[in-house]
N, C-alpha and C positions, 0 to 999 in steps of 0.2 A: 583479381585476387586480392591484391594488396588492400583494394577498398574493402572487399567483403571482410577480409581479416580484421581491418580496422573497426568495421562496423560491428563485428562480433565482440571484439574486445571492447569497445565502447558500450555495447548493449549489456555485456556481462558487468561491466563496471557500474553501470547504472542500475542493474538489478541489484548489485551487492550495496549500493549506496541506499536504494529503496528499501532493502531489507534492514540496513543499518539505521536509517531514518525511522522505519517502522519500530525496531527494537527500542531505539532511544525515545521514541514518542511514549511507547507502552511503559518505558521505565519510569519517565516523567510523570505520566498518569498515575502510575502505581503509587510514586513517591507523593503526589499531590493528594491521592485519595488517603493514604496513611496518615498524613499532615491533618487533613479534614477529619478524620476519624478520631485523632488524637486531642485535637482542639474540642471536638464535640464531646469526648468523654470528660474532658476538663470542665467544659461548662456544665455537664449533668452533675458532676461532683459538685460543684460550687452551688448549684440549685438544691442539692440535697442537704448542704451545710446550711444553706439559709433556711430551708424548711426545718431542720433539726434544731437551729437556734431559735427560731420562731416558736417551735413546739415547746421547748425548754421554758421560754418566757411565758407561754400560755400556762403551762402546768405550774410555774411559780405564782403566777397571779391567780389562779384557782386555788392554790393552797392558801395564800394570804386572804382570799376571798372567804374561804371556809372558816378561817380563825376569826375574821371579822363578824361573820354570821353568827358563830357560837358566842362570841361576846355580847352581841345584841340579843341574842336568846336568853342568856343569863340575866342580862339587865332587864329585859322584857317580862320575864317570869317574877322579878322581884318587884318591878313596878306594877305588875297585875295584882300581886299579893297586897301591896299598898293601898290600891285602889278599891279592893274588896274589902279591906279592913282585916285581912287575916295577918298582917305583919305583927309580931310580938309586941311592938313598941308603936306608939302613936307617930305619924308622920308629921314633920313641921311644914310639909308643903300642902298648900290647899288642893282640893280636888280638880280645880280647873288648870291648875299648873300640871298636876300629874297626868290629866287627860291630854294635854297639850304635848307633853313629853312622849307620852304613849302613842300619838298620832304620828309625831316626827319618827319615833322609832319604826312603826309600821311602814311609813314612807321609805325611810333608808333602808329597810329590810327588801321591799319590793324593787327599790333601786338596784341593791346587789343582786337579787335574783334575776333581773333583766341583764346586768351585766355578765353574771354566770351563764346565762343563755347565749349571749354573744361569744364568749369565750369558748364555749362548747361547740358553737357554729364554726368558729375560726379553726378548733382543733379537728373537726371533722373534714374540713375544707383541706386542711394541710394532708390528712390521711389520704383523700381522694386524689390530691396532686401528686403525692408520693406513688399511689397505686397507678396513676396514669403515667407516670414516669418509667416505672418498672414495665408496663405493658408496651410502652413506646421503645424501651431498650430491647425486649424480646423481638418485637417487630423488626427493628434493625439488624438485629442477629440473623432472624430467618431471612430477611431479604438479602443479607451479605451471603448467606449460604446458598440461596437460590441464584443469585447472580454469579457465584464462583462456578456453579454447577451448568450454568448457562453459558458461561463465558469460556468453557473449554474449547479448544481447537483442534481438530483431527487433521491428520497429515495424509494425503493419497500418496501411493507410490511415486507420482511424477513430481512430487515436491509441492503441489498446489494445497492449499488450506481451505478446509471446509468448516463451516460453522458447526 
């Protein structure tokens, strides 16, 4: 009897320790998951800020580019009038020099247009990255909800747990 009593006490102690250990492990896993979620949110926020700063820089460059294109357009109109002889006064430049300036102006304008295309592509890429990030966040939220609903544990009257 003494042995049976000791066995039942030790088995109940083991059962208690086992439940305590599981509870401790569950709490530790929960803390770890929360910490990981917090770090992930911080990384997402940092990526959003990087994209925002990059988008602002692209916007500033597009505005500067537009100003330069306007200035070139004004200069180009003036130069074309001089080439056609429409200017009110005779130009002191010879025709070859004016043609050379006009071709340089056209080359500069083409260069600016290519740069503008590159900036627009970068802006579109940033928009797509932002959209992807939002979709990934929604997916994580849905997976977390699904994980919580699947992770619920039901108790039976005998004290056993069922998934």
